[in-house]
KOLFITOR-742136 format. One line per field, with one value per residue (C-alpha): residue in one letter; x, y, z; chain; residue number from 1. Coordinates in nm, 3 decimals. Each point is the difference from the previous one (the first is absolute). Example, Ala and Ser with C-alpha at 12.3 -4.5 7.8 and 13.67 -1.06 7.14 Angstrom:
residu	[A,S]
u	[1.230,0.137]
v	[-0.450,0.344]
w	[0.780,-0.066]
chaine	[A,A]
num	[1,2]
***
This chain:
residu	[M,T,L,N,L,Q,A,S,V,D,N,P,Y,R,N,L,C,T,D,C,G,I,S,R,S,S,D,P,K,R,C,G,R,A,C,Q,F,I,Q,Q,K,Y,P,E,L,E,T,Q,I,H,G,R,A,R,D,P,L,R,P,D,E,L,H,F,G,P,F,L,R,M,L,R,A,S,L,K,Q,P,S,A,G,A,Q,W,T,G,I,T,T,R,I,A,E,R,L,L,E,T,K,A,V,D,A,V,L,T,M,T,A,D,P,E,D,N,W,R,P,K,P,I,L,V,D,K,A,A,D,L,A,Q,C,R,G,M,R,M,G,Y,A,P,L,L,S,L,L,E,P,A,A,A,K,G,Y,K,K,L,A,V,I,G,I,P,C,Q,V,Y,A,L,R,A,L,E,K,E,L,G,F,D,K,L,Y,V,I,G,T,P,C,S,D,N,T,T,T,E,N,F,H,D,F,L,A,L,V,T,D,Q,A,E,N,V,I,Y,L,E,F,R,A,D,Y,H,V,E,I,R,F,K,D,G,T,K,R,E,I,P,F,L,Q,L,P,L,S,T,L,P,N,D,F,F,P,L,T,C,R,T,C,V,D,Y,T,N,V,L,S,D,I,T,V,G,Y,M,G,G,E,G,Q,Q,W,L,L,V,R,N,Q,T,G,E,E,L,L,K,L,L,G,D,E,V,T,L,T,V,P,G,S,A,G,K,R,F,S,A,V,N,G,F,M,K,N,V,K,L,A,A,G,G,L,P,L,R,K,M,P,D,W,L,R,P,L,V,G,W,L,M,P,R,I,G,P,R,G,L,E,F,A,R,A,R,V,E,M,K,A,I,E,T,V,L,H,L,R,R,E,H,P,A,R,I,A,S,M,V,P,K,H,I,W,P,L,V,E,P,Y,D,L,K,P,A,A,S,E,L,P,T,P,K,Q,S,L]
u	[-0.006,-0.227,-0.348,-0.209,-0.325,-0.333,-0.264,-0.348,-0.227,-0.029,0.010,-0.307,-0.075,0.112,-0.037,0.317,0.217,0.329,-0.005,0.203,-0.149,-0.248,-0.293,0.132,0.006,-0.267,-0.135,0.018,-0.231,0.331,0.073,-0.250,0.237,0.328,-0.012,0.114,-0.199,-0.328,0.102,0.379,0.108,0.376,0.052,-0.169,0.215,0.360,-0.037,-0.120,0.325,0.247,-0.083,-0.115,-0.138,0.206,0.133,-0.032,0.233,0.236,0.227,-0.170,-0.259,-0.292,0.135,0.118,-0.159,0.155,0.381,0.289,0.276,0.008,0.315,0.166,0.091,0.142,0.121,0.383,-0.065,-0.352,-0.197,-0.028,-0.335,-0.094,-0.209,0.276,0.269,-0.226,-0.069,-0.337,0.045,0.331,-0.207,-0.224,0.220,0.193,-0.315,-0.059,0.413,-0.048,-0.345,-0.146,-0.302,-0.185,-0.020,-0.019,-0.318,0.103,-0.051,0.176,-0.067,-0.275,0.111,-0.123,0.093,0.307,-0.149,-0.345,0.016,-0.073,-0.050,0.235,0.140,0.311,0.139,0.351,0.277,0.127,-0.362,0.013,0.245,-0.336,-0.199,0.294,-0.116,-0.280,-0.346,-0.249,-0.419,-0.208,0.062,-0.206,0.271,-0.193,-0.210,0.270,-0.010,-0.289,0.235,0.288,-0.175,-0.139,0.346,0.084,0.208,0.007,0.268,-0.026,0.196,-0.223,0.145,-0.261,-0.109,-0.228,-0.343,0.093,0.207,-0.318,-0.231,0.256,0.017,-0.378,-0.057,0.352,-0.137,-0.271,0.228,0.182,0.336,0.284,0.172,-0.013,0.336,-0.116,0.184,-0.164,0.088,-0.133,-0.264,-0.114,-0.164,-0.076,-0.204,-0.149,0.325,-0.218,0.032,0.341,0.069,-0.143,0.238,0.292,-0.092,-0.028,0.351,0.213,-0.071,0.175,-0.253,-0.003,0.410,-0.045,0.042,0.062,-0.146,0.047,-0.123,0.317,0.035,0.235,-0.318,0.081,-0.180,0.260,-0.070,0.216,-0.003,0.081,0.301,0.119,-0.051,-0.131,-0.239,-0.044,-0.292,-0.079,-0.317,-0.116,0.049,-0.246,-0.351,-0.161,-0.245,-0.110,-0.106,-0.412,-0.123,-0.093,0.386,0.046,-0.317,-0.188,0.171,0.327,-0.083,-0.112,0.216,0.149,0.240,0.326,0.273,-0.184,-0.020,-0.151,0.335,0.246,0.259,-0.070,0.274,-0.037,0.197,-0.147,0.215,0.307,0.185,0.094,0.005,-0.256,-0.238,-0.058,-0.262,0.017,-0.323,0.036,0.197,-0.090,0.104,0.355,-0.006,-0.036,0.256,0.253,-0.059,0.257,0.274,0.333,-0.167,-0.177,0.166,-0.222,0.053,-0.247,-0.228,0.072,-0.276,0.016,-0.166,-0.359,-0.318,-0.280,0.032,-0.011,-0.295,-0.171,0.064,-0.137,-0.314,-0.057,0.000,-0.225,-0.275,-0.015,0.007,-0.267,-0.196,0.005,0.224,0.276,0.353,0.195,0.310,0.313,0.185,0.236,0.278,-0.050,0.031,0.371,0.121,-0.298,0.095,0.368,-0.079,-0.234,0.241,0.260,-0.222,-0.355,-0.054,0.264,-0.020,-0.203,-0.163,-0.039,-0.186,-0.208,-0.097,-0.180,-0.156,-0.149,-0.111,-0.166,-0.204,-0.102,-0.089,-0.223,-0.184,-0.067,-0.105,-0.204,-0.169,-0.122,-0.090,-0.094,-0.035,-0.177,0.267,0.273,-0.066,0.035,0.284,0.192,0.178,0.068,0.366,-0.039,-0.178,0.361,0.186,-0.240,-0.105,0.353,-0.156,-0.333,-0.217,-0.187,-0.244,-0.395,-0.165,-0.166,0.322,0.162,-0.029,-0.203,0.098,-0.067,0.177,0.292,0.035]
v	[-0.889,0.109,0.006,-0.057,0.097,0.032,0.266,-0.125,0.140,-0.033,0.304,0.216,0.180,0.360,0.209,0.162,-0.221,-0.115,-0.256,0.174,-0.252,0.216,-0.169,-0.371,0.126,-0.077,0.365,0.058,0.300,0.184,0.041,0.289,0.195,-0.176,0.026,0.274,-0.069,0.015,0.363,0.128,0.163,0.117,0.324,-0.137,-0.358,0.197,0.216,-0.277,-0.215,0.293,0.311,0.157,-0.022,0.069,0.327,0.147,0.291,-0.272,-0.159,-0.336,-0.031,0.068,-0.304,-0.242,0.071,0.121,-0.091,0.095,-0.090,-0.196,-0.194,-0.224,-0.319,-0.381,-0.249,-0.055,-0.337,-0.109,-0.273,-0.304,-0.025,0.367,0.223,0.290,-0.031,-0.105,0.306,-0.114,-0.321,0.128,0.219,-0.284,-0.200,0.251,0.065,-0.388,-0.035,0.333,-0.151,0.339,-0.214,-0.306,-0.081,0.130,-0.004,-0.043,-0.215,-0.327,-0.199,-0.249,-0.354,-0.041,0.278,0.193,0.324,-0.021,0.195,-0.117,0.186,-0.154,0.054,0.004,-0.019,-0.115,0.234,-0.302,-0.120,0.344,-0.121,-0.203,0.356,0.185,0.075,0.099,-0.124,0.086,-0.031,0.114,-0.136,0.043,0.102,0.197,-0.334,-0.141,0.314,-0.148,-0.356,0.225,0.149,-0.399,-0.060,0.244,0.197,0.401,0.132,-0.069,0.139,-0.033,0.042,0.052,0.205,0.321,-0.122,-0.239,0.281,0.243,-0.261,-0.064,0.346,0.064,-0.244,0.007,0.169,-0.286,-0.287,-0.054,-0.038,0.189,0.079,0.011,0.033,0.091,-0.104,0.113,-0.081,0.206,-0.153,0.100,-0.264,-0.339,-0.242,-0.400,-0.227,-0.187,0.342,0.015,-0.354,0.096,0.326,-0.197,-0.252,0.314,0.149,-0.378,-0.330,-0.112,0.117,-0.273,0.042,0.355,0.054,0.415,0.266,0.415,0.282,0.233,0.364,-0.046,-0.061,-0.335,-0.339,-0.227,-0.399,-0.258,-0.388,-0.305,-0.016,0.304,0.180,0.300,0.241,0.358,0.137,0.350,0.145,0.063,-0.353,-0.125,-0.102,0.159,0.139,-0.344,-0.047,-0.035,0.279,-0.150,-0.132,0.282,0.040,0.341,0.047,-0.033,0.246,0.259,-0.054,0.341,-0.162,-0.101,0.134,-0.203,0.330,-0.184,-0.207,0.101,-0.081,-0.020,-0.291,0.053,0.032,0.266,0.336,-0.254,0.024,-0.342,-0.038,-0.012,0.309,0.070,0.253,0.058,0.136,0.005,-0.055,-0.397,-0.014,0.190,-0.300,-0.301,0.162,0.015,-0.343,-0.090,0.194,0.017,-0.333,0.294,0.216,0.362,0.269,0.297,-0.086,0.156,0.198,0.069,0.067,0.100,-0.172,0.233,-0.194,-0.344,0.053,0.200,-0.263,-0.305,0.251,-0.038,-0.354,-0.063,0.254,-0.235,-0.317,0.147,0.085,-0.320,0.064,-0.226,0.125,0.197,-0.232,0.125,-0.132,-0.290,0.187,0.319,-0.237,-0.088,0.360,0.153,-0.276,0.089,0.347,-0.036,-0.089,0.306,0.283,-0.113,0.058,-0.174,-0.061,0.248,0.174,-0.369,-0.058,0.276,-0.060,-0.357,0.177,0.259,-0.264,-0.220,0.348,0.055,-0.361,0.014,0.303,-0.112,-0.358,0.097,0.283,-0.297,-0.246,0.108,0.424,0.019,-0.212,0.283,0.250,-0.284,-0.194,0.288,0.226,0.347,-0.042,-0.160,0.268,0.228,-0.293,-0.056,0.402,0.043,-0.221,0.212,-0.227,0.187,-0.152,0.083,0.146,-0.328,-0.182,0.167,-0.170,0.190,0.113,-0.308,-0.188,0.137,-0.017]
w	[1.652,-0.301,0.047,-0.322,0.172,-0.202,0.001,0.167,-0.211,-0.388,-0.191,-0.080,-0.319,-0.011,-0.289,-0.031,0.217,0.028,0.250,0.269,0.226,0.261,-0.199,0.131,0.359,0.265,-0.064,-0.377,0.011,0.137,-0.393,0.043,0.218,-0.157,-0.356,-0.231,-0.267,0.212,0.162,0.036,0.298,-0.117,0.172,0.352,-0.045,-0.087,0.301,0.214,-0.089,-0.120,0.245,-0.313,-0.322,-0.319,-0.041,-0.359,0.053,0.061,-0.281,-0.137,0.275,-0.217,-0.176,0.195,0.358,0.335,0.065,0.185,-0.254,-0.354,-0.030,-0.306,0.183,-0.030,0.235,-0.013,-0.020,-0.232,0.130,-0.198,-0.160,0.077,-0.241,-0.015,0.277,0.294,0.230,0.073,0.112,0.173,0.234,0.076,0.100,0.228,0.168,0.091,0.061,0.265,0.153,-0.092,-0.162,0.094,-0.378,-0.324,-0.212,-0.404,-0.303,-0.115,-0.309,-0.015,-0.008,-0.326,-0.168,0.066,-0.157,0.238,0.323,0.331,0.303,0.312,0.329,0.070,0.323,-0.031,-0.221,-0.180,-0.147,-0.184,-0.282,-0.121,-0.050,-0.238,-0.344,-0.161,-0.037,-0.200,0.049,0.284,0.352,0.331,0.224,0.256,0.034,0.249,0.219,0.251,-0.030,0.137,0.267,0.095,0.007,0.284,-0.269,0.136,-0.188,-0.365,-0.338,-0.277,-0.382,-0.253,-0.303,0.044,0.002,0.277,0.173,-0.033,0.141,0.310,0.093,-0.043,0.257,0.193,0.297,0.073,-0.084,0.338,-0.107,0.279,-0.324,-0.353,-0.234,-0.371,-0.301,-0.317,-0.344,-0.335,-0.199,-0.305,-0.158,0.097,-0.145,0.058,-0.008,-0.301,-0.174,0.090,-0.162,-0.320,-0.014,0.005,-0.213,-0.285,0.057,0.092,-0.189,0.335,0.258,0.169,0.088,0.101,0.369,0.000,-0.161,0.101,-0.192,0.031,0.007,-0.324,-0.203,-0.002,0.126,0.134,-0.003,0.129,-0.068,0.220,-0.216,0.100,-0.315,-0.032,-0.240,-0.001,-0.206,-0.045,0.131,-0.373,-0.125,0.241,-0.097,0.205,-0.237,-0.076,0.339,0.079,0.153,0.339,0.012,0.292,0.186,0.041,0.398,-0.154,-0.260,0.259,0.299,0.082,0.246,-0.227,0.261,0.348,0.178,0.309,0.097,0.184,-0.239,-0.377,-0.154,-0.391,-0.331,-0.226,0.129,0.047,-0.310,-0.020,0.397,0.259,0.090,0.353,0.160,0.369,0.077,0.400,0.312,0.005,-0.366,0.111,0.251,-0.220,-0.279,0.343,0.035,-0.293,0.132,-0.245,-0.207,-0.250,-0.207,0.016,-0.277,-0.132,-0.266,-0.308,-0.283,-0.374,-0.298,-0.004,0.021,-0.168,-0.330,0.142,0.237,-0.241,-0.266,0.218,0.088,-0.379,-0.020,0.332,-0.150,-0.296,0.231,0.259,-0.345,-0.104,-0.293,-0.085,0.092,-0.278,-0.070,-0.086,-0.313,0.031,-0.176,0.241,0.321,0.005,-0.018,0.272,0.190,-0.025,0.072,0.332,0.222,-0.088,-0.057,0.194,0.356,0.264,0.395,0.161,-0.312,-0.148,0.339,-0.003,-0.363,0.080,0.290,-0.225,-0.217,0.231,0.133,-0.361,-0.066,0.336,-0.092,-0.346,0.053,0.305,-0.210,-0.264,0.215,0.364,-0.037,0.331,0.182,-0.087,0.298,0.217,-0.138,-0.147,0.316,-0.074,-0.090,-0.259,-0.222,0.018,-0.136,-0.310,-0.031,-0.234,-0.257,0.009,0.203,0.210,0.271,-0.029,0.281,0.110,-0.009,0.260,0.345,0.244,0.309,0.186,-0.250,0.029,0.357]
chaine	[A,A,A,A,A,A,A,A,A,A,A,A,A,A,A,A,A,A,A,A,A,A,A,A,A,A,A,A,A,A,A,A,A,A,A,A,A,A,A,A,A,A,A,A,A,A,A,A,A,A,A,A,A,A,A,A,A,A,A,A,A,A,A,A,A,A,A,A,A,A,A,A,A,A,A,A,A,A,A,A,A,A,A,A,A,A,A,A,A,A,A,A,A,A,A,A,A,A,A,A,A,A,A,A,A,A,A,A,A,A,A,A,A,A,A,A,A,A,A,A,A,A,A,A,A,A,A,A,A,A,A,A,A,A,A,A,A,A,A,A,A,A,A,A,A,A,A,A,A,A,A,A,A,A,A,A,A,A,A,A,A,A,A,A,A,A,A,A,A,A,A,A,A,A,A,A,A,A,A,A,A,A,A,A,A,A,A,A,A,A,A,A,A,A,A,A,A,A,A,A,A,A,A,A,A,A,A,A,A,A,A,A,A,A,A,A,A,A,A,A,A,A,A,A,A,A,A,A,A,A,A,A,A,A,A,A,A,A,A,A,A,A,A,A,A,A,A,A,A,A,A,A,A,A,A,A,A,A,A,A,A,A,A,A,A,A,A,A,A,A,A,A,A,A,A,A,A,A,A,A,A,A,A,A,A,A,A,A,A,A,A,A,A,A,A,A,A,A,A,A,A,A,A,A,A,A,A,A,A,A,A,A,A,A,A,A,A,A,A,A,A,A,A,A,A,A,A,A,A,A,A,A,A,A,A,A,A,A,A,A,A,A,A,A,A,A,A,A,A,A,A,A,A,A,A,A,A,A,A,A,A,A,A,A,A,A,A,A,A,A,A,A,A,A,A,A,A,A,A,A,A,A,A,A,A,A,A,A,A,A,A,A,A,A,A,A,A,A,A,A,A,A,A,A,A,A,A]
num	[1,2,3,4,5,6,7,8,9,10,11,12,13,14,15,16,17,18,19,20,21,22,23,24,25,26,27,28,29,30,31,32,33,34,35,36,37,38,39,40,41,42,43,44,45,46,47,48,49,50,51,52,53,54,55,56,57,58,59,60,61,62,63,64,65,66,67,68,69,70,71,72,73,74,75,76,77,78,79,80,81,82,83,84,85,86,87,88,89,90,91,92,93,94,95,96,97,98,99,100,101,102,103,104,105,106,107,108,109,110,111,112,113,114,115,116,117,118,119,120,121,122,123,124,125,126,127,128,129,130,131,132,133,134,135,136,137,138,139,140,141,142,143,144,145,146,147,148,149,150,151,152,153,154,155,156,157,158,159,160,161,162,163,164,165,166,167,168,169,170,171,172,173,174,175,176,177,178,179,180,181,182,183,184,185,186,187,188,189,190,191,192,193,194,195,196,197,198,199,200,201,202,203,204,205,206,207,208,209,210,211,212,213,214,215,216,217,218,219,220,221,222,223,224,225,226,227,228,229,230,231,232,233,234,235,236,237,238,239,240,241,242,243,244,245,246,247,248,249,250,251,252,253,254,255,256,257,258,259,260,261,262,263,264,265,266,267,268,269,270,271,272,273,274,275,276,277,278,279,280,281,282,283,284,285,286,287,288,289,290,291,292,293,294,295,296,297,298,299,300,301,302,303,304,305,306,307,308,309,310,311,312,313,314,315,316,317,318,319,320,321,322,323,324,325,326,327,328,329,330,331,332,333,334,335,336,337,338,339,340,341,342,343,344,345,346,347,348,349,350,351,352,353,354,355,356,357,358,359,360,361,362,363,364,365,366,367,368,369,370,371,372,373,374,375,376,377,378,379,380,381,382,383,384,385,386,387,388,389,390,391,392,393,394,395,396,397,398,399,400,401,402,403,404,405,406,407]
***
């Protein structure tokens, strides 16, 4: 049975809110202690979930958060309709098949708009097929935590993006579930579903026929259509400079958790070089991966290229955007050449993932300095500053968390 439950409370207005769903619960005041955009507590929550905070001396933990191991992965038999091969959904199916959980809290498509995400509780493995693929837009996933508890569910799996997972973890001890399995997917920038439709209309004159879109690590966007045809668009050919300034909200432009560090396992693409990229973060994450058995092929991630030039160029454009100035456009004659070079000499694999994390860190600092400078100390954890230091971004004393804020 699939449960399409509705939140019992409408969404109150919140500044810097991604509508994770807590504000729609019976106690919306919990946002004050659950939201990373009010007061982040990454070291404390990393220790709570993983047994320790990230260790800057361990390779890549400063960028990606605590983990036991990183893998490049793909299902031997890809699932139909999956965004990649279907690892995220397959783990959730196995949790239900083995009765490790009573239900899975995730997203499905709104019946009136296949791109609009809708929170859903699923307690039958076969029903998870409808949840495969990407949705674009805000959706109050955590508004269904209370309905799940009311149904008597004690063991729950949650599939969520970083802002949802952060709030879930911040409140985990008081939620009353006997067991939580958290499968995280990375997130860089979100927007409204309406904005996403506008974007599709800019990149294709068949927007109504698009059934799949993916930003790939080879510097291309892949689009698939209902008739089975595909189109690959180099990043440099995307009309990003024509998007309105508020296309991506300030929350997404100031999020410090691209890689979903508070999940038990992160399933993404950035470091996968064409496959999925897994960060197994703790023993629960190992348990989740083990559920796939020999259904999955696992290899060691690769890394190539240098990120500094790409990240530095990104920073220059962000400075222009944060200052209200128009982005510099590359001459049309140069775009094909640079588009050909980027997948060959630009950062690839783990180096691509490091570049994206540093870009997000830079974006956070620059946009907060312009729009909400007083919030930097509470919203930017200390581990962000070493990531941006190579690009001559250093914190003022007032921008560092106080000892209390660093807990």
